[in-house]
N, C-alpha and C positions, 0 to 999 in steps of 0.2 A: 504494500500499499504506499509506503513512504517513498519507494523508488519511482512509482508512477506519478505521485503527487509532486516529487521533486522535479521531475521532467516538465510537468505541467507548469509548475511555478517558474521554472527557468524560461519557459516560452512566454508566460504572461508578464513577466517583468520587462517593462520598457527600458530601453537603453538610455542612460542618462548622458546627455551631451556634456562635453567638457565645458566647465564654466570659464576656463581660461584657455583660449586657443592661441598659441604663439604665432601661428601664421596670420591669424586675423589681426593680432596686435601689430605685427610687422607691416601688414598692408595698411593699417591705420596710421602707423608712423611714417611710412613711405609716401603713401598716396592720399591720406585722409584730408589734408588741407586742400590739395588740388581738386579732390572729388567734391568737397563742400563748395569750393569756389566755382567749379564747373556746374554743380547743381544750382547755385545761386544765379549764375549767368543764364542757365536754361530757364529757370523760373522767370527771370527778367525778360527773356526773349518770348516766352509763352505769354506773359502779360502784355508785351508790346503787340504781339500777333492778335491777341484778343482785342485790344484797343483798336488796332487797324481794321480788324474785321467789323467791329461796331461802326467805325467811321465809314468804311466802305458801304455797309448796308445802309446807313443814313443817306450817304450821297446817292446811292442807287435808287433808293425810295424817292428822293427829291427829284432825281433825273426822270424817274418813271412818271411821277405826277406832272412834271413839266411837259413830258412828251404827250401825256393825255390832253393837257391844256392846249398844246400846239395843234394836236389832231382835231380838237373841237373847234378851235379858231379857224383852221384850214377848211373844215366842213362847212362852217358858217360862211366863210368867204366864198367858197365854191358855189354854195346855194345862192348867195347874192349875185355872184357873177353870172350864173346860169339864168337867174331871173332878169338881170339887166340885158343879157343877150336875147332872151325871149322877148322882152319888151321892145328892144331895138329891131328885132325881126318883125314884130307886129307893126311897128311904126313904118318900117321899110315896105311891108306889104300894103299898108294903107296908102303910102305915097305912091306906090306903083299903081294901085287901083285908081287914084286920082289922075295920074298921068294917063292911064288907059281910058278913063272916062272923058277927059279933055280931048283925046284924040277921036273918040267916037262922036263927038259933038260936032 
């Protein structure tokens, strides 16, 4: 009974990691400051990218709204131009009818 339980206990006991890892300490001594500096720079770059993204989106939205305004103005201008052309054609038709009526007399 004790042999089987001893085996089971050995399997169930989790391995305890070393609290002091000399390689990890060496990495920290050699590269820790550089890593922290690089991490700080990356965080600054990430913040700048986020800021630029927000600015880009704001500019894009402003550009999009201006584009809609220009499209509406263009449609109104086109409608007014077409109406003016139609009126001019109507006046021209009336003038031609007058000329034709004068010839017939």
